[in-house]
N, C-alpha and C positions, 0 to 999 in steps of 0.2 A: 590460441583462442579457446580451443576445447578444454585445455588444462585449466584455464581461468574459470570457465563455466562449471567444470567439475568441482572446483574448490569453492564455489560461490557460497554454499551452505556453511562450510567451515569458516569462511571469512565473516559471514553474518553472525555466527555463534561467537567468534572471537570479539567482534565489535560489541555485541550484547554483553559479553562477559566483562570487557573493559569498562563499559558504561555502568554495569552493576557494581564493580569494584569502586569506581569513582563515587557513585551514589552512596555506597556503604561507608566509605571513608569520610564523605561529607557529613553524613548523619552522625557517625560516631564522634567525629571531632566537634561538631556543633553540640551534641549532647554533653560532652565534657565541659564545654564552655557554659552551657546552660546550668549544669550542676554547680560549677564554680560561682557563677553569678547568683544562683539561688542560695547557696551557702552564705555568700557575702550579704545578701539581703536579710537572711535570717539573723545573722550577727548584728546587722543594723537595728533590726526590730528588738532583739534582746537588749541592745545598748539603749534603745529608746525607752524600754520598760524600766531599766535601771535608773535612767535619767529622771523618769516620772517619779519614781519612788524617792529619789534624792531631793528633787525640788519640793515635793509635797511635805516631806519630813524635815526639811531644813528651813532655816530662816533666810530671808532674802539678803544676800550679800554678793560680793564679787564672784565667789565660786558658783553661786546659783545662776547668776547671769551668764557666766562662762558655759555652764552645762546647757543652759537654754539656747544660747546662740550657736555653740559649736556642735551640739549633738541633736537637739530636737529640731531646730530650724535648718540644720544641714541636710535633713532628709527632704529632697525635692522631687523624688520619683516614686516612692512606695506609698500607695494609697493606705491610709490608716484611719480607723474610727475608734474613739475611746468612749466606753460606756461605764455607767456606775453599776453597782450590784443589782439594781432593779431593772437594768436594761435601758435606762434613759441615756440618750446621747449627750456626752459631756463635751467632746471636741472631735474634730475631724481634720485631716490634712491630706492634700493631694487627691481629693475626691471631687471630680467635676460634676457639680450639681447643675442641672439645666437651668438656664436663666428663665425668669418669668414665673417660677413656681411660688405658690404661697408658702408660708412657714409650715403649715400642716403638710402640704404636698412634698415639701423639701425633706421633712422628717421621715415621711413614708418612703421617699426615694432612698434615704440613707439606710433605713431598715432593710430594704430590698438588697442594697449593697452589702449589708452585714451578712445576709444569707449566702450571697455569692462568695464572700470572703471565707465563711465557715466551710464551704465545700472545698476550698483550696488549702486552708491552714486552720489548725485548731487555735482558738484565741489564747493570748498570753494573759494570765491572771496576775494583777499587781496587788499584793497584800498591803493594806493600809491599816492604820489604827481604827478598829471597829468597823471597817468596811473593806470592800475589795472592788477594784475596777478591772475591766477587761479591755484588752487591746486586740482589735480585729484588723487584719491586713490581707492584702492579696498581692500577687506578682505585679511588678512594675510593668509599664508599657514596653520598656526595653527588653525585659525578660520574655514577655509574651511574643514580641517580634522575633526574638532570637529563637524561640521554640518553633515558630512557623517558618523561619527562614529556609531550612532545608527543603520543606515542601514547595515553597515558592521557587527556590533555586532549581529543584528537580523539574518542576513544571515548565520553567523557562528553558532549561536544557532540553527537555522533551520536545517542546514546541520548535526550538531551533533545529533539533535533530530531524523532526518530521519535515520541516521546511527544506532543510539541506537535502534530505533524501529525495523529496519530490523534485527539487531543483536539479539535482544530479540525474535523476531518472529522466526528466524532461530533456535535459541537455544531451544525455546519451542517446535517447530515442531520436532527437532532432538530428544528431550527428549521423546516426545509423540511417535515418531517412535520406539525408543528403548523399550518403554513399550509395544507397539503393538507387536513388534517382539518377545520380551521375553514371553509375554502371549501366543502368537500363538505357539511358539516352545514348551513351557511347556505343552500346551493343547494337541498338537500332541503326545508328549512323554507320557502323562498320558493315552491317548486313546489306545496307543499301547498294553499295557498289557491285558486289558479286551477284546480288539479286537482279540488278539491271542487266548485267551481262548474261545471266541465265535466261532472262525473259527474251533478250535479243536472239539467243541461240534457239530457244524454243520456237520463236516466230519463224526463224530461218528454216528449221527442220519441218515445221508444219506446212510450210509453203513449198518445200522441196518434193518433187514427184517421187524421188527415191525413198524418202523416209516418212512421207506423209501418213502412210497407213501402218507404220511400225508401232507396236504396243509401247515401246520405250518413250515415244513422244507424248502419249497420253499420261504415262507415269511421271514424266518430267513436268508436265503441266500441273499434275496434282501436287508434286513436291514444291513447285514454284508458288502455288496458291497457299500451301502450308507455310512456306517461308514468309509470305506476305502477311499471313495471320500472326506469325511469331513476331515479325517486325512491328506490327500494329500493337501487339501486347506490350512490348518493351517501350514503345512510344507513349503508351497510356500511363506508364508508371510515372508518378509525380504530377500528373494532370488529374483533374476531377473527371472520372469517366461518366459517360451518359448511361443511366440505368433505364431500361425499358421493360415493360411487362411482357415477358416471353413465356411461351408454353414450356414449362419446366420439364415435363416428361420428354417432349420431342427434343429439347435442347440437350438433355442428358443423353438421350439415345444417339444423337449426332456426335457428341463428344466421344462416346464409347465406340461407335462404329469406326471412326478414324483410328482410334487407339488399338482396337482389337486386331486389325489387319497388320499391325506393326509390332506385336509382341509374340511370345512363344505360343504355338498352337496348343500347347498343353495347359494353357490358362483359359478357363471358361469365364464368361461374363453373364450375369443375369440382372435384369432390372425389374423390380417389383414396385407397385404403387398402391397406396390406399386412397389416393386422391382421384377426383374426376380427371379424365384424360386431357381436358382442356384447361387445367388449373394454371394460372399465370404466376410468375415470380419476378421481382424486380432484379434484373441482372444485366451485366455487360457481357455479352456472349463470348467475345474473344478471351476476356479475363476469366470468366467462369469455366470455359473449356480448359484453360491453363490450370486451374485449381484441380479439376477432375483428373486431368492428365498427370499432374504431379503426385496426387494421392495414389492413383492407380499404379503408376510406375514404381512408386515406393513399395506398394503391396506386391507387385510382381517380383521385385528384388527380394522382399522378405520371404517369398515362397520359393525362391531359387528357380523361377520360371515354370513352376508346376503347382496347380491348385485352382481355386475358384474365387471370384470376386463378385459380391452381391451388392447392388445398389438398391436401397429401399426408400421410397418417397412416402412421407407421412406428415401428419400434423404433430408438433410437439405437444406433450401433455399439458404443459403450463401456458402455452400461448397458441391458441387455435387460429390465430391470424397469420402465423408464420409457417414456413415450410422447412422440414428437416429432411436431409438426405443422409442416410446411414450407409457408409461404405465399409463392408466387412470382407476381410480376407482370411485365408486359411494358412497364414504364414507362421513365422517363428514367435510372434507376440513380442511385447515390450515389457521388460522387468519394471515393477512398480517404482523402483528407485530412479528409473530413466524416463518415466512418462513426462515429467515436467521439463525435460531437456529436448524433446524431439522437435520442438518448434524454434529452438535457438539457432541462429545463423552459425554455420560451421559444424554443427553436430551431425555426425554420420557414423554408421557402423560399417559402411562399405569401404573397401580398400581404395576405390576410385570414386571421385565425386567431391563436390564442394560443400554438401550439406546445406543447400539453400532452398531446395524444393518445397519442403513443408513450411519453412519460415516465410517464403514468398507467398505460398498459398494462404497462410494465416493473415498476412498483411492485406492481401487482396480482398479476402472475405470481411475482415473486421474494419479495415480502414476505408475501403472503397465501396463495400456493399452494406456496411453497418450491420453485419451479421456476426455469426460466431463459428469458430472452427476449433474443435477440441477432441481429445481421445475419450470416447464414450465408454469403451470397454477394451480390455486387453488381458490376455493370459498367455504366459510363456508356453510354447508348444501347441497352442490352439488357434491363435490368430488375434486380430485387432479390428476394432470398429471405430472409424472416424465419423464424427457427425458435423455436417455443414448445415447451418441454420440461416435461412434467407427471409427477407420480407416478402409477404404474400401480396 
């Protein structure tokens, strides 16, 4: 799984390169076709001009009728306007004049078409005895469509590509969510049996005169409560958790208090706040504790069990209604090339571990709390800051 994620950028580049090659091949091939069709239409117009000269300079006979029928009338696609030397319109062919126009308006429309034709092609001059005519023409509808075809094709391919990407991403996320939910529910179920047994033993020991006052009984009670919280966390995965306005400072302090007694004594914790001490945030306490625990445990591993972790509560600069918790450690830091991977399931730099802690934390914050979790800052050799953003 890790190898696939590491190659993700290269796979994306390969897909983009293939798409660009296809697009380039399509455009080049279409341009070749456009050039051939354009040359053919140019030949047709040259032939049309020669036919006009022949008809005007010849007497009406079978040859004249043949030229008129087979050459002039054969053009059914290329718009043409024929004018005399003074610019008066003599004839027109394949020019769609809007219906309902007066004769004057129709002539004005044809003159506008002539200007459009001049921008595409220089007129062909037909030299006659004592005068000259001009043939104006523009590309046929077929040639125009052929020119725009690559753009339409690329737009359609692009839309299909975007749709396929989002469909694939949604399907992959849905599949991952099903795996997460199934794993969480099964874990909660598996914890239930030994937890019930431990609770029975704890009850027995607390009622026994021999063990009632032993410190181990109290520690066992704490661990049982902890296991109950963990079971509740896993049970909440896949369900819509209830978010309540909780005192965010006190909630954070409680999460750190439990964690602090269970990590190396060489790791110090500090909680700072720029907020009023009674500021609430919408959280599900068991799941929020899980997020803080996962991030801080990750930090402890990054510091090799020696260093400091600072949690700073404040308002984000861009959203004064939200609450941000910056969690900064003095660990190894994350290389810039790896920052985008730290929240991927299965990504880990430790020899032991599943690489699920940060991925699960991100899902809890973004999917269940509608907040954000991201790497705010990191520098190799100096440490890392994760930011959790919650609704106030």
